[in-house]
MARNUZA-492336 format. One record per residue (C-alpha): residue in one letter; x, y, z. Coordinates in steps of 0.25 Angstrom, whole numbers, padded with zeros to 4 digits, always signed. Layout:
BEGIN
AXYZ...
***
This chain:
BEGIN
M+0008+0289+0432N-0003+0285+0441F-0002+0279+0455G-0003+0264+0452K+0007+0254+0456Y+0021+0257+0451R+0033+0248+0447L+0048+0252+0447Y+0055+0244+0436V+0070+0243+0438D+0081+0241+0429E+0096+0242+0431V+0108+0247+0423G+0122+0242+0428N+0125+0232+0439S+0127+0232+0454D+0141+0227+0454L+0149+0236+0463G+0162+0229+0459A+0160+0234+0444S+0158+0249+0449K+0171+0254+0443D+0168+0249+0429P+0162+0261+0422N+0152+0252+0415H+0147+0246+0428R+0148+0258+0438Y+0133+0261+0439L+0120+0254+0442S+0107+0260+0439L+0093+0256+0442T+0081+0262+0435G+0067+0261+0439V+0055+0264+0430I+0042+0266+0438L+0029+0262+0431E+0015+0261+0435L+0011+0247+0434G-0003+0249+0427Y+0005+0259+0417V+0015+0248+0414D+0004+0238+0410E-0005+0248+0402V+0006+0257+0396A+0020+0254+0398A+0021+0239+0395P+0012+0241+0382S+0020+0253+0377L+0033+0245+0379E+0027+0233+0372T+0022+0241+0360L+0036+0247+0358K+0042+0234+0358R+0032+0228+0348R+0034+0240+0339Y+0048+0237+0337F+0052+0223+0341V+0046+0209+0338T+0040+0205+0351H+0029+0195+0356V+0021+0194+0369D+0027+0180+0371D+0041+0185+0369P+0041+0200+0372I+0053+0209+0369V+0059+0215+0382L+0066+0229+0380H+0080+0229+0385R+0088+0242+0383K+0101+0235+0380E+0095+0226+0369L+0088+0238+0363V+0101+0246+0362N+0108+0234+0356K+0097+0231+0347K+0097+0216+0350P+0086+0207+0346P+0074+0209+0348F+0078+0224+0346D+0086+0222+0334T+0075+0230+0326L+0081+0242+0332R+0093+0240+0323D+0085+0248+0313P+0088+0262+0316A+0074+0267+0312I+0067+0257+0321E+0077+0260+0332A+0074+0275+0331R+0059+0272+0332F+0060+0263+0343S+0068+0272+0351A+0059+0284+0349D+0047+0275+0353L+0054+0270+0366L+0058+0284+0370Q+0043+0288+0368M+0038+0277+0376L+0048+0280+0387R+0043+0295+0387D+0028+0291+0387L+0028+0280+0397Q+0025+0284+0412Y+0036+0279+0421R+0046+0285+0431V+0061+0281+0432M+0071+0281+0443T+0086+0277+0441V+0096+0275+0452V+0111+0274+0448V+0122+0269+0457D+0137+0273+0454K+0143+0260+0459L+0157+0265+0459E+0153+0277+0467H+0145+0268+0477V+0157+0259+0479E+0167+0271+0481R+0157+0279+0491Y+0153+0267+0499S+0165+0259+0503V+0157+0250+0512W+0142+0251+0508H+0141+0245+0494Y+0126+0243+0492D+0122+0234+0481P+0121+0245+0469Y+0108+0238+0464H+0101+0238+0478Y+0106+0252+0480C+0100+0257+0467Q+0087+0249+0470E+0085+0255+0484V+0087+0269+0478L+0077+0266+0467L+0067+0260+0477E+0068+0273+0485R+0064+0282+0474Y+0053+0273+0469A+0047+0272+0482L+0047+0287+0484W+0042+0289+0470L+0030+0280+0474Q+0028+0287+0487R+0027+0301+0480I+0016+0296+0470G+0009+0288+0481A+0011+0275+0473R+0016+0261+0475G+0025+0251+0466D+0034+0240+0465V+0048+0237+0459L+0052+0228+0447A+0066+0226+0444E+0073+0219+0433S+0079+0205+0437R+0094+0204+0440G+0094+0189+0443G+0090+0180+0454K+0100+0184+0465E+0100+0198+0462D+0085+0199+0461M+0084+0193+0475R+0094+0204+0480L+0086+0215+0474K+0073+0210+0480R+0079+0209+0494S+0085+0223+0492F+0071+0228+0488E+0064+0222+0500R+0075+0228+0509V+0072+0242+0503Y+0057+0240+0504S+0058+0235+0519E+0069+0243+0525G+0068+0256+0516T+0080+0264+0513K+0088+0276+0519Y+0078+0285+0511V+0065+0278+0510P+0059+0271+0522P+0052+0257+0521P+0037+0262+0522I+0039+0270+0509F+0044+0257+0501A+0032+0249+0508S+0022+0260+0505H+0026+0261+0490L+0032+0248+0485T+0021+0238+0483S+0031+0226+0486K+0043+0224+0494Q+0047+0214+0482L+0056+0219+0470K+0050+0213+0458V+0061+0208+0448K+0059+0203+0434T+0067+0202+0421K+0065+0211+0409S+0061+0199+0401N+0048+0199+0408N+0044+0211+0398I+0042+0220+0409A+0039+0234+0404G+0044+0242+0416L+0058+0234+0416Q+0059+0237+0401L+0057+0252+0403A+0067+0252+0415D+0077+0244+0406L+0076+0255+0395I+0077+0266+0405A+0087+0262+0415H+0100+0263+0406P+0096+0277+0400S+0093+0282+0414F+0106+0277+0420K+0114+0283+0409A+0107+0296+0411M+0109+0296+0426L+0124+0294+0423A+0124+0305+0413R+0118+0315+0422R+0127+0311+0433Q+0139+0314+0424N+0132+0327+0420Q+0130+0322+0406A+0119+0324+0396L+0110+0312+0393A+0115+0303+0382A+0110+0307+0368N+0105+0292+0365F+0093+0284+0367G+0096+0282+0382G+0098+0297+0384Q+0084+0299+0378I+0078+0289+0388A+0085+0296+0399Q+0079+0310+0394I+0065+0304+0395L+0068+0299+0409E+0073+0313+0413E+0062+0320+0407S+0050+0313+0413K+0053+0299+0419Y+0062+0300+0431V+0056+0301+0444R+0058+0315+0449S+0056+0323+0462P+0044+0332+0464S+0053+0344+0458G+0057+0335+0446R+0071+0331+0451I+0076+0317+0445D+0089+0315+0452G+0087+0308+0466W+0072+0304+0461G+0072+0297+0448R+0088+0296+0447K+0097+0293+0458W+0112+0291+0458L+0119+0283+0468P+0127+0284+0477
***
């Protein structure tokens, strides 16, 4: 990576409803940020993604296909060509190779909402905002380490939710956090405004985040439970992340840097 302007593309897995924390299917919320240099997005990442889509799916510049992990897994139109096992195998191999070859960094934050509720009987920080704050800390410190600046683009969650996220972002930017003071955010974030767009805008960074977020969460859960990575496609993506994509400490440590478990 060079030292141009960077962007953190953010995608979520799960929801922020603390009331559903006792449900095993809704116990966790995960935010994954994919860091890309903006010139690289324009020149390499976005064209690579479009080439992959055109190779396997019927798409047009006026009606572009947007990659969604769930729809790919379920092989729903326009991804129904993947119902052919031979085509699916070739697509999976090409997608994995693209994820290996592209230059990006990944950070994932997971909050165990049940443990959060049980540990803090009074302080029940909104889980999404809690994850966002921790993600922003790591992003700002990563930018500081390489002497660069950047901004943040998150997937839209809807009108009122988007406004709450933007206010939370501005508060972190202006007031800092317990671990990162305001000057670091001001020096390395180019805007105090959180950018919010939907995946339907065909944004390459958000699509990459969508493809990576669920495998990263599942891998973190497996590691937390002292289990091996899953022997499936998501596990193969997670292996790529662990090999070369997660943000690391100078000594190569991932946990606490590219992966953070809360509380």
